[in-house]
C-alpha positions in Angstrom: -51.7 -141.2 69.7 -50.6 -144.5 71.3 -47.7 -146.5 70.0 -47.9 -150.2 69.5 -44.9 -152.4 68.8 -44.9 -154.4 65.6 -46.9 -157.6 66.0 -49.4 -156.2 68.5 -53.0 -156.4 67.2 -55.1 -153.4 66.8 -57.5 -152.8 69.8 -60.6 -155.0 69.4 -58.9 -157.6 67.1 -57.7 -161.0 68.1 -54.1 -162.0 67.9 -54.0 -165.4 66.3 -50.6 -166.2 67.8 -51.9 -165.2 71.3 -55.0 -167.3 70.8 -52.9 -170.4 69.9 -50.7 -169.8 73.0 -53.9 -169.7 75.1 -55.1 -173.0 73.6 -51.8 -174.6 74.2 -51.5 -173.5 77.8 -55.1 -174.5 78.5 -54.4 -178.0 77.1 -51.1 -178.3 79.0 -52.9 -177.4 82.2 -55.7 -179.9 81.6 -53.2 -182.7 80.8 -51.0 -181.9 83.8 -54.0 -181.7 86.1 -55.3 -185.0 84.8 -52.0 -186.7 85.3 -51.7 -185.4 88.9 -55.2 -186.6 89.7 -54.4 -190.0 88.2 -51.3 -190.4 90.2 -53.2 -189.6 93.4 -56.1 -191.9 92.7 -53.8 -194.7 91.5 -51.4 -194.5 94.3 -51.0 -197.3 96.9 -52.8 -196.3 100.1 -50.2 -198.1 102.2 -47.5 -195.9 100.7 -49.3 -192.8 102.1 -49.2 -194.1 105.7 -46.7 -192.7 108.2 -44.5 -194.8 110.4 -45.4 -195.5 114.1 -42.3 -193.5 115.2 -43.3 -190.5 113.1 -46.9 -190.6 114.5 -45.6 -190.9 118.1 -47.6 -194.1 118.4 -47.7 -195.8 121.7 -49.4 -199.1 122.5 -51.0 -197.7 125.6 -53.7 -195.0 125.9 -53.0 -191.3 126.6 -55.4 -190.4 129.3 -58.8 -191.6 128.1 -57.8 -191.4 124.5 -57.3 -194.7 122.6 -57.2 -195.9 119.1 -60.5 -197.8 119.5 -62.2 -194.4 119.8 -60.5 -192.8 116.9 -62.1 -192.2 113.5 -59.0 -193.5 111.7 -58.9 -196.9 113.5 -60.4 -200.1 112.0 -61.1 -202.7 114.6 -61.8 -205.4 112.0 -58.2 -205.6 110.9 -56.5 -203.7 113.7 -55.2 -201.0 111.4 -55.2 -197.3 111.0 -55.8 -195.2 107.9 -52.8 -193.0 108.7 -50.3 -195.1 110.6 -48.6 -198.2 109.1 -48.6 -201.6 110.8 -50.8 -203.4 113.3 -52.4 -201.0 115.7 -53.6 -201.8 119.2 -57.1 -200.8 120.1 -55.7 -199.4 123.4 -52.9 -197.5 121.6 -52.7 -193.7 120.8 -50.9 -191.4 118.4 -50.6 -187.7 117.6 -53.2 -188.1 114.8 -56.0 -189.2 117.2 -59.4 -187.7 116.2 -62.5 -188.8 118.2 -64.8 -190.9 116.0 -67.8 -188.9 116.9 -66.3 -185.5 116.2 -66.6 -183.7 112.9 -63.7 -184.0 110.5 
């Protein structure tokens, strides 16, 4: 014969208190997840960029690697998706990723 503590439901029966707890936790997770997604989507892209110093940016190429060949570089406005500030097409940083390679 097994012993159950007071308040535990019989096997096969739902515990209304436990069910309410599950609903509450599920709702809390849904709200928290939605808030996190909204903060990411609504954030300023410039705020997510790193500084030139942190990226080890240099205004000259490293070997044959240069910003103009990087997938993150925008020639139209001389900017990078990852590094803050004006970027030289002949520059290079540690985030370099060839434009033709898979991401």
